[in-house]
N, C-alpha and C positions, 0 to 999 in steps of 0.2 A: 504493500500500500504506500509506504514512504517513497519507494522508487517511482511509483506511478505519479505521486504528487510532484516529486522533483522534476520528472519529465513532462509534467503538465498534460498527462493523457486523461483529461477530464471526461471525454465520452466513455472510455472504458470504466472509469470509476462510477459514473451514473448507471451504466448497464449492470455493473456488479451489485449496486444497492437495489436496483429493481428486482434482480433475480433473488436476492436474499429476502426481500419483502414477500414476493410470491411464494417462496418456499415456506416461510413462516405461516402465511395464511393457509396454505395447504395442510400443514401439520395441525394447526388449530382446528380446522373444519373436520379433518379426518378423525381427530380424537373425540369429537362430539356428535358425529353423525351415525345413525343406525344403518343397518344393512339395507341396500336397495336391490331391486330386481335388476339383473344385468343380462344383456343379450346382444349379440351381434346383429340381431334382426331389428332392434329398436331404432326408430328414426330419432333425430335430435328433438323433434317436437314431442314425441312420446316420452323420451328421457326427461325432458324439461317438465313434463306434466306430473311426474312422480313427486310425492310430498317430500319436503325437506326434513321432516322429522315424523316419526311414527306417533299416532295418537295415543293419548293416555287411556288407561283401562276404564271401560264404562260399565262393566258388569263383573260380579263376583264369579270365580271359577273354582274348580276342585283343587285340592292340594296337589303339589308337585309329586309325580310318580318317580320312584327312585331309578327308573330306567333311563331318565334323561338328566344330564348334568350340563348346565350352561357355564361356559368359561367366560368370565367377565371381570373387569376391574371394579365393577359396582358391587354393592352388597347383594347377597343372594335374594332372589325374588321369592314371594310366598305363593304365587299363583302361576299356572301354566300360561295364562294370558300375558303375564309379565315377561315371559321369554321373548314375546314378539312386541309388546307395547312399550317396554322400557326404552328410553333413549340412550342408555349407557351402552358401551361396547368394549370389545377387546382393544388392546393397543393398536391392532391393525385396522380397527374400524368395523369389524364384522362380528356377528354372533357365531358361536360354535356350539353345536349340540353333540354330546357324546352318546350316541345311540348304542343300545345293547340288544343282543338276540334273546328271543323268548326261550325259556326252558319248558320241559314238559312234553308236549305232543309234537315238537319239532316242526317239520315243514308243512304239516296239515293242521296247525293250531287254529281252533275256532273258539274264541274266549267264552261265549255264552253257552256253548255246548260241551266244552271240555273243562268246566269248573268242577273238578272231581271232589273238592271239599264240600261244596253244596250238594252234589249228587249223593255222596255217601251219607249225608245227614238227613236225607228224605225219609219220612216215616213210612212211605209206601211206594212201590213201583208197579202196583197192580194195573194202573191205567196209563202206563207208559210215561209216568212223570219224569223218569230219568232221561227220557229222550227230548224233553221240552227245554225251553230256555231258562238258564240260571246264570245270570250275568254277574261277573265279579265286580266288587266295589272296593277301591276305585277301578276305573278302566285301566287295563294294562297298556302301557305305551312303549312296549318293546317291539322289535321287528322280527318277523317270521323268516327263518332261513329258507334258502332255495333247496330243492332236491338236488342231489349230486348229479351233474350232467344235464341239468335243465336246458332245454332248447326253446327257441321261438316256436309256438305251436304250428302244427300242420294247418295250412289255410283251408277255408271252406271253398268248395263242397267236398274236397277230398277227406277232410277231417271227420265227416259223418261216418266214414267206413274205416278209418285208421288214424291212430294218434301215436306220438312218441311214448315208448315204454318209460323212458327216464323221467318224463314229466309227471306221470302217475304210477310210480313203481310199486303197484299192489297186485301181485299175481294170484292172491287167494281166490278171487272170484272166478278166475280161469279154471281152477281145479274144482271149485264148489259147484259150478254150473257147466262143466265140460260136456255133459250129454245134451244140454239144451242150447249150446252155442250162442250164449249171450255175448261172450268175448273170447278171443283166441290170441295167444302169444305167438308172434311170428317175427323172428330176428329182433330188430330194434323197435318193433311196433306192437301195439295191441290192434287187432283187427276185429270188426263188429259185423258178423255175417247176417244179422237181422233175425236171429233166433230169439226164443224166449220160452218160458214155461208153458204158455198157451199158444205160442206161435210155431207149431210143429212144421207147418208148411212155409214158414217165413212171415215176417210181419206185414210185408206188402200184400200178400194174398189174404191175410187175416183182415186187413183194412178193406180190401175190395169185397170180401165176403159180407162184411157188415153193410156195405152199400147195397149189395144184392138183396139181402133179406129186409132192408129198411131203406128203400129209395128216397124217402122223404128226408133222410138225414142230410143229403146234398152237401157232401164235403166241400168246403171252400166257397159256398154260396149261402145256403141256409145256416150251415154250421161253420163257424169261424173260430170260436174260442173254446178250447177244451182243457180239462184238468185230468191228468193221469195220476192216479193214486197208487203209491207203491210201485214206482215206474221202472225199477231195475236200472238198466243203463240208458233208458229213455229212447229205445228204438221206435216205439209206437209214435211218440211225438216227432222224432226225427224224420220218419217216413211221411207223416202227415204234412210236413212243411211243403213238400212238392205239390200238394193239393190246395195250397193257400189257406191252410189251417194252422193257427198258432196254438201250441200246447204248452201249458205250464205243467211240467213233470215234477213230482216231489216224492220224497221218501225220507225216512229218518236216518241219522248216522248210526248204523247198527252193525251187526255181524256180516252183512253183505258189503264187504269192505269197499269203500270209496265209490259206490255206484253213482252218486250225484256228481262226484268229481269227474268220473268218466264222461258223464253227460255234458257237463260244461266244457270239458276239454274237446269234446266232439263238436261243440258249437251249437248245442241244443238247449233251449230254455229249461232251467231246472233250479230247484231250491230245496234246502233241507227243512223238513217239517214232519209233524206226526199228528195224527188225530188221537189225542190223549184226553186231557181234562180241560183244555182251553180251545177257543175258537181258532180256526185257521185265519191268517192275516189277509183275508179277502172280504169284500162287502157282500151283502145279501144279493141274491138273484143275479149272479155275475156270469156263470159259465153256461154255454149252450149245451155242452155234453160233458159228463163225467165218466171216466173209464177206470175199471179196476180189473186187472188180469192176475188172479191169484195174489192179491195184495196183502193177504194175511191180516186183515182188519176184521175183528168180531163186531159186525154191524149191530147186533142186538144187545151188546154188552152195555152195562150201566144204564139200563132202562131204554136202550135204543138210541142213546145220545149220539154215537158216531154216525148213524145213518141220518139222524135229524140234522146233523151238521152238514152233511151233503145236501139235504133238502134246503137248508138255509142258503147255500151259495149257488144252487142250481137254478137257472132261469126258469120261470113258469113256462111250461110247454117243452122244457128241455128233457134230454134223455140220460138215464144212467145205464151204462153197459157193464154188466157184471159177468165176467168169464171166470168161473171157479168150479171146483169139483162138486159142491152141493147142488149145482144146477143139473148135473147129468149122472152122477154116481149114485148107486143104490145102497151103499154101506150105511149102517144104522147111524153112524156119527154124521155123515153128510146129510142124510135125510132129516135128522133132527135140526140141523142148521137151516135146511131149506124150509122146513115148517115154520121155524121162528121168523125167517125172512118173509114168508108169505103173510104171516100175521102182522108184522111190522109195516110192510109196504101198504097193506090194506088200511091200517090205522092212520097212515099219513096221506092217504088218498092217491097213491101212485097206482097207475094202471099198467098191467103187463101187456106190452105191445107185441113182443115176440119172444118165444123160447125155442131154441133150436140146438141141434147137434150136428157137428161137422164130421162125417164119416171118415174123410181122408186123413184128418189130423187126430181124431179121437177125442176132441174136446167140444164143449158146448158153452152157450151163453144165454143170458136172458136180458132183455131190454125193457126198462121201465120208463114211464113218462110222468113228469110232475104235472099237476093240474094247472089250468090257466086262470082259475078263479077260486075264491075262498068258499064258495057255496057248498062244496063237498064237506069241508070241515064242519060247517054248521049242521049239516044233515046226517052226520054220523050217529049211530046208535049209542055210542059211548064217547064222551068227551075226553078221550085218552089216546095220545097225549093231549093235554089241554091247549087251548089257544093262549098265546102270550098276552099279557097285559102290556100293551104298547107304551103306556105311560111310564112303566117301571123297567122296561127292557132297555139295556144299554145299546146304543147304536154303534159303539166302537167295537172293533175286533182285535184290540191290542190288550193282551193279558186279561181277557174276559172269559169266564167259565162257559162251558158248553150249555146251550139251551136245553131245557127239558120240556119245551113247549113249541108250538107251531105259530109262526108269525103270519098275520094276514098278508095276502098277496097284493102287490101293487096293481092299480087299475090304470091302463093306458089306452084302452079301446072302448068299444061301446058296452053298455051294461056294466057288469062287474068283471069284465074280462081283461086280460093282458095281451097287448099286441107285440108280436115279435119284431125285433129291429129290421131295418131294410136289408136286403141281400148284400153280401160283400161283392164288390168294394164300395158300393154306394153308401153303405152304413158308416164308413170312415168319416165322412163329412156331413152326414145327415144330422138333423136335430136329435140329440140323445133324449130318450124317454125320461131319464133321471135328471135332466137339466131343470134348474129352478124355474118356477112359474112366474118369477118377477118379470115385469114388462120388458126390461132391457137385457134379460139373460141371454136370449138367442143372439142378439147383436154383439154382446161381449164375447160369446163363444165363437162367432164367425170372425170377429176381428182378431181374436187370439190365434185362430187357425191361419189367417192371412199373415199375421206377424211372424209366426214361426216358419211358414213357407218361404217368406222373403229372407229372413235371417239365415236360415239353413242354406238356401241356394246362393245368396250373395256373399255371406261371410264364412259360415262354417265349412262349406264345400269349396267355395270359390276364393277364399282369402286367407285361410289359416295354415296352409301347407301341410294338411293332414292327409296321409295316404289312406283314403277310405277303403281301398281294395284290401287292406290288411286288417280291417275292423270287422269283427263278427258279433261278439257279445258286448252289448251296450246297456248301460244303466243310466236312467235319468233320475237323479237324486231328489229332485223337487219338481214333479212332473206336471202339476197344474191340470189342465184339460188333456194332456197327452199330445200337445201340438208339436213338440220336438220329434216324438216318435212318428207321428203322422207325416211330417215333412220328409222323413227318411224312408218312407214305405217302399220306394222303388229300388232301394239299395239292397244287396244280398246280406242283410244283417237283421238282428232282432233286438228289440228294446224292452227291458223290464222297467215299468214306470212306477217309481216309488212316491207315495204320498206321505209326507211326514205327519206324525200324529198330532202335531201342534199347528198344522196348516188346514185350510178349508178342505172338507172331505169331497174331493172330486173323483175318487176312484171308481164309483159306479158309472160316471160319465165315460171314463177311460174304457171300461169293459163294454159299455153300450156301443162305443166306436169300433169294437172288434180288436182291441189291444189288450195286453196283459199288464198286471202290476200287483203291488202289495203295499201294505202299511208298514212303516218302520219309524223307530225313534233313533235319530242319528247321534244321540248321546250314548247309544249302545252299539255293540258289534252286530253285524249282519249274520244271519244263519246261512252262511255259505262258506265254501272252502277258500283258502288263499289262491291267488292267481286265477280268478274265475272270469275276469272281464278284460276286454281290449280297450274300452273307453268308458269313462265315467263323466257325466255331464252335470254341472252344478250351476243353476241360474238363480242367483240371489238367495242362496240357501243359508249362508252363514249368519246373516244379520239377526235371524230369529233363534239361532242356536246359542249364541254367546250369552244369553240370559240364563242358560241352564247348564252348559258345559263348555269346555275349552276347545279352541280351534285345533289344538294339538291332538285331542282325542279323535276328531273327525279325520284329520289328515293321516294319522297313523292307520286308521281303518281303511282309508283310500289306498294307502301303500300296501296293506295286507291283501286287499281284494283285487287290485290291479296287477296284470301280468307284466313282467319285464318287457320293455318296448311299448307298453300301453300308454294311453293318454288320459290326462285329467284336464278336461276343458271347463274352465270357470268363467262365467259372466258375473261381474260384481262391480262394486265401487272400487276406485283406485286404492282407497284406504284398505279395503279388505283384500284386494289382490296383493298388496304389499305384504300384509301379514302372512297370507297363505304362501306367497312366493318365498319368503325368508325361511319357512320351515321346509319347503320342498328343496330349496338349495342345500340345506343342511343334510338332506337325504341323497345328495349328489344327483338330483334330477336336473335335466336341462329345461330352461324356461324361456318362453318368448311372450311378449305382450303386444297385442294388436289393438289399434283404435282406442287405446287408453282404458279399455274395459274388458278385454278378453285375454285370459291367461291360458296358455297351452303348456302344460307340464308333461314331460316325457320321462317315464320311469326307466332307470337303467338296471344293470345287473348288480350294482353295488350292494353289499351287505357288510355289517361290522365284522370285525375279526371273530372267529369262532370261539376264542377265549373269552370274549366279552359276552357273557350270558347273565341273566338275572333269574 
């Protein structure tokens, strides 16, 4: 500096001071700023729109789970929200999460179904209580490890017939059902020949046989939404897809090892559930057809409540197809079950449409139909089961005990009758029967449909650089009227529409449109296997959740459910995108932000070190 002064090189001195000031300002701002979403895809305008500091906590959240440690120069936070909301940071200016792997069930961990402490404490397992949800408290925020050798799943439609063995390494079902050809091991793959306990000639022929004996079922036109109870590996639902029928397949997590996981890996809609003591997470009068092929449910148990649960969710005029040994075998045990079924179906006013036996396969089935009006209930000789008191009957299907009564049927046609929805695909955009009778309800519904059609075509497909050809299993986490799913209807994918329990109940409308969905509380874990979905969509979901649980809880569940290479597509406020983005970055996800309100998070293969377990 002295030599510069002597030589009177004032321009260099001025430049040096400017550089020192800039460096000091940079260090000061870096020590006080929180983490920002970073991406090479952000424009300068988008970058400038991000907030200069993260907002303060506006709602209480659960205590910190020991599986996450934030490294910070600030004092430790007391809430999960503080991980994201605090404006303190590490000396480098970024938050760091120290994630750990879950112990226990390893790569297939499902928190609400693998809570062994709660299951062991159950006073009874008589009605499948041990297969129902028992969520841990607090929610675990550990990460589920990947199976050894996990690969990007086989793409649809090839995946319907074969999947990677390493992605679902469970050979037990191959041996257990080897004579029925549910699934076969072949080199590095599991292969699904289309067999089943009742599908001796193959599931395709079985489906065609149903159409022959009951032409009015009209697969893909009159019948659009089907429930398959005790679905095995979901071949029934998989083959119905080519007939424009969407099937929700379900089974419990039981000794039929990983059957639902097989279904999801194949790209077929499926969920873990059981008809035990609580209602299924579907609305009343939802499904066009319910199917059971040797599903091992005792329909007359507990006063007939399991069958009355099917009656609750079956659409008036809908069919129940029961393919089981009591229909056609003459052994005393089978005949006793059949007699009980006859008495129960008559008591709930189901009519027997067809009872038949297939000589070629040696199996038989019976098809029942639910009435279209409540007049039969009133005219019964005995009021057993009784009609429900609608004033005291809970409308919710979330942690509600099974009904022991019959609810009155809705009236949508002339007299006291129920009108069937319009044929598919007209039904998708027709006015749903369950839509509110408020004067502007239909206009709001139509505007919502137009909104999602434009948003999906102009932004989601046209502007977010998502390779939709690799997307098969999709979940809309806050589905509303199902507009997002409706807008994707021409793509070779399926969408399960989730209606949060604290949101307006629009799930009946979704089923009226010919789409599928379920209720869920996003402050708890889903009843599904890890790595089940290719894309999760969240539209303004988080703002209503932060009053009851932390964002970390939800993001950890997203990470559990999403496949490596999968996408988390979030539409929300810039403030919320910043919070979610900071957590996703700590999970080593790649993140891009578009138009200041859409976040696209891509999950990678990163997992914490195997030594880091809780």
